C-alpha positions in Angstrom: -28.2 4.4 -12.9 -27.1 0.7 -12.8 -24.1 1.7 -10.6 -26.3 3.5 -8.2 -28.7 0.5 -7.9 -25.7 -1.8 -7.3 -24.2 0.4 -4.6 -27.6 0.7 -2.9 -28.0 -3.1 -2.9 -24.5 -3.5 -1.4 -25.2 -0.9 1.3 -28.2 -2.9 2.5 -26.4 -6.2 2.3 -25.8 -8.5 5.2 -22.0 -8.7 5.6 -22.4 -12.1 7.2 -24.1 -13.6 4.1 -22.0 -16.1 2.1 -22.1 -13.8 -1.0 -20.7 -10.8 0.9 -18.1 -12.8 2.8 -16.9 -14.3 -0.5 -16.8 -10.8 -2.1 -14.8 -9.4 0.8 -12.3 -12.3 0.8 -11.9 -12.2 -3.0 -11.3 -8.4 -3.0 -8.9 -8.9 -0.1 -6.9 -11.4 -2.1 -6.4 -9.0 -5.0 -5.6 -6.2 -2.6 -2.9 -8.3 -0.9 -1.5 -9.5 -4.2 -1.3 -6.1 -5.9 0.0 -4.3 -2.8 2.8 -6.9 -2.5 3.8 -6.8 -6.2 3.6 -3.0 -6.6 1.1 -0.9 -4.6 -2.3 0.8 -4.7 -4.3 -2.4 -4.4 -6.0 -1.0 -1.3 -8.1 1.2 -3.6 -10.2 -2.0 -4.2 -11.1 -2.7 -0.6 -11.4 1.1 0.1 -14.1 1.3 -2.7 -15.8 -1.9 -1.7 -16.1 -0.9 2.0 -17.7 2.4 1.0 -20.1 0.5 -1.4 -21.0 -1.7 1.6 -22.0 1.5 3.5 -18.9 2.5 5.4 -18.2 6.3 5.4 -14.8 7.2 3.8 -13.1 7.8 7.1 -14.2 4.5 8.5 -13.1 2.7 5.3 -9.8 4.4 5.6 -9.3 2.9 9.1 -10.7 -0.5 8.3 -8.4 -1.2 5.4 -5.4 -1.1 7.9 -6.4 -4.4 9.4 -5.7 -6.3 6.2 -2.6 -4.3 5.4 -1.0 -5.3 8.7 -1.7 -9.0 8.2 -0.8 -9.2 4.5 2.5 -7.4 5.0 3.4 -9.6 7.9 2.8 -12.7 5.7 4.8 -11.2 2.8 7.6 -9.9 4.9 8.2 -13.4 6.4 8.2 -14.9 3.0 10.8 -12.4 1.6 12.9 -13.0 4.7 12.7 -16.7 4.2 14.1 -16.4 0.6 16.9 -14.0 1.7 15.5 -11.0 -0.3 15.1 -8.7 2.7 17.8 -6.3 3.9 16.5 -6.2 7.5 19.1 -3.7 8.9 18.6 -1.0 6.2 14.9 -1.6 6.2 14.6 -0.9 9.9 16.6 2.4 9.5 14.3 3.5 6.7 11.2 2.5 8.6 11.8 4.8 11.6 11.0 8.1 9.8 8.1 6.4 8.0 6.6 5.3 11.4 6.9 8.8 12.8 5.3 10.3 9.7 2.5 7.7 9.7 1.4 8.6 13.2 1.1 12.2 12.2 -0.6 11.4 9.0 -3.2 9.2 10.7 -4.0 12.0 13.1 -4.6 14.3 10.1 -6.7 11.7 8.4 -9.4 11.6 11.1 -10.0 15.3 10.6 -9.4 16.3 7.0 -10.9 15.8 3.6 -8.5 14.2 1.2 -10.1 14.9 -2.2 -7.8 17.8 -3.3 -4.7 15.9 -2.1 -5.7 12.9 -4.3 -5.8 15.1 -7.4 -2.3 16.4 -6.7 -1.2 12.8 -6.1 -2.5 11.8 -9.5 -0.3 14.3 -11.3 2.7 13.2 -9.2 2.1 9.6 -10.3 1.9 10.6 -13.9 5.3 12.3 -13.6 6.7 9.1 -12.0 6.0 7.2 -15.2 8.5 9.4 -16.9 11.3 8.3 -14.5 10.4 4.6 -14.9 10.8 4.8 -18.7 13.6 7.5 -18.8 16.2 5.3 -17.1 14.8 1.8 -16.7 18.1 0.4 -15.5 17.6 2.2 -12.2 14.6 0.0 -11.5 16.2 -3.4 -12.2 19.8 -3.2 -10.9 21.3 -2.6 -7.4 23.4 0.5 -7.0 25.9 -0.4 -4.3 27.1 3.2 -3.7 23.6 4.1 -2.6 23.0 0.9 -0.6 26.2 1.2 1.4 26.0 4.9 2.2 24.8 6.1 5.6 21.3 7.3 6.0 21.2 11.0 5.0 19.0 13.8 6.4 17.3 14.1 3.0 16.5 10.4 3.1 14.9 10.8 6.5 12.8 13.7 5.2 11.7 11.7 2.1 10.7 8.7 4.1 9.0 10.8 6.8 6.9 12.5 4.1 6.0 9.0 2.7 5.0 7.9 6.2 2.9 11.1 6.6 1.0 10.2 3.4 0.7 6.5 4.3 -0.8 7.3 7.7 -3.1 9.8 6.0 -4.7 7.7 3.3 -2.4 4.7 2.6 -3.7 4.1 -1.0 -0.6 4.4 -3.3 2.0 4.5 -0.5 3.6 1.3 -1.9 4.4 3.1 -5.1 6.1 6.0 -3.3 8.0 3.6 -1.1 9.2 1.5 -4.0 10.3 4.6 -5.9 12.2 6.0 -2.9 13.9 2.7 -2.1 15.0 2.2 -5.7 16.0 5.7 -6.7 17.2 7.0 -3.3 18.4 3.9 -1.5 19.7 2.0 -4.6 18.0 -1.4 -4.5 16.6 -3.3 -7.4 12.8 -3.8 -7.5 12.7 -7.2 -5.9 14.8 -6.2 -2.9 13.0 -2.8 -2.7 9.7 -4.6 -2.7 10.8 -6.7 0.3 11.9 -3.6 2.2 8.7 -1.8 1.2 6.5 -4.5 2.5 8.4 -4.7 5.8 8.2 -0.9 6.3 4.5 -0.9 5.6 4.1 -3.8 8.2 6.1 -1.8 10.8 4.2 1.5 10.4 0.7 0.2 9.8 -0.1 -0.9 13.5 0.7 2.6 14.7 -1.7 4.1 12.1 -4.3 1.5 12.9 -4.1 2.3 16.6 -4.9 5.9 15.9 -7.9 4.9 13.9 -9.1 2.5 16.5 -8.8 5.1 19.3 -10.9 7.5 17.1 -13.5 4.7 16.5 -12.8 4.7 12.8 -12.5 0.9 12.3 -15.1 -1.7 11.4 -13.5 -4.9 12.7 -16.0 -7.3 11.1 -15.4 -6.2 7.5 -11.7 -5.7 8.1 -11.0 -9.1 9.5 -13.1 -11.0 6.9 -11.3 -9.1 4.1 -8.0 -9.8 5.8 -8.3 -13.5 5.1 -7.9 -12.7 1.4 -5.2 -10.1 2.1 -3.0 -12.8 3.7 -3.3 -15.2 0.8 -2.7 -12.5 -1.7 0.3 -11.2 0.1 1.9 -14.7 0.2 1.3 -15.5 -3.4 2.4 -11.9 -4.5 5.7 -12.2 -2.6 6.4 -15.6 -4.1 5.7 -14.3 -7.6 7.8 -11.3 -7.1 10.8 -13.4 -6.1 10.2 -15.8 -9.0 9.6 -13.3 -11.8 12.2 -10.7 -10.9 12.6 -6.9 -11.2 11.6 -6.6 -14.8 8.2 -8.2 -14.2 7.5 -6.0 -11.2 8.4 -2.9 -13.2 5.7 -3.5 -15.8 3.2 -4.4 -13.1 4.1 -1.1 -11.4 3.5 0.8 -14.6 0.1 -0.7 -15.0 -0.9 0.0 -11.5 0.2 3.6 -11.7 -1.8 4.2 -14.9 -4.9 2.6 -13.4 -4.6 4.4 -10.1 -4.0 7.7 -11.7 -7.2 7.3 -13.8 -9.1 6.3 -10.7 -8.0 9.4 -8.8 -8.8 11.8 -11.6 -12.2 10.3 -12.4 -13.6 9.4 -8.9 
């Protein structure tokens, strides 16, 4: 009952009021911070946009504005501190970009509820791999880093791009997992590549949503102010604290996001 009243009040709120602007920027900050450290932070702005009255498909497009800007800021910071393997990142980004365009096309026509439930069980299984061999997440594996891009790798990153273009929420977790387990990087370097890949594919997905009139620019740009700040601080903290810290943040985000998907 209280939740319904709160949502109703938000739906009727003026997005240009100081309170709503502060709420959007604050939410954007946490989104940018969580997305840069691990992933799935977009669920915050996704939910907030819907509480402010946006339909789910419009919220799905609107979140992409902040994603583009926060990942740009974080990518530049990772590059500045020499944590970004630009050459390998660009190779991995190509199939993700292709997948994201296809995924965004699907997103403007399909209901994602069943897919989200499947995603929740995939994330639960991912926890097993994080704890089963934790050293995979904190140490580079040179034999994987130095090998040429394989056909399987292209398929994996295309599939991640397909999902990212479709709904985006949680794509950072999948990218981190693939870059660590399949490409061989530790979590700090994988995080830098993940952020760059998201930055490269997101404008293409955003364009699809814009052309389909699925973007609210006012909410998206206001929230993006916080996204940028969160992305910068998140990237600095990731560099400072290292792979072990990111691993535990990742575990917490997976647990929270899985519960959210199963109960929403």
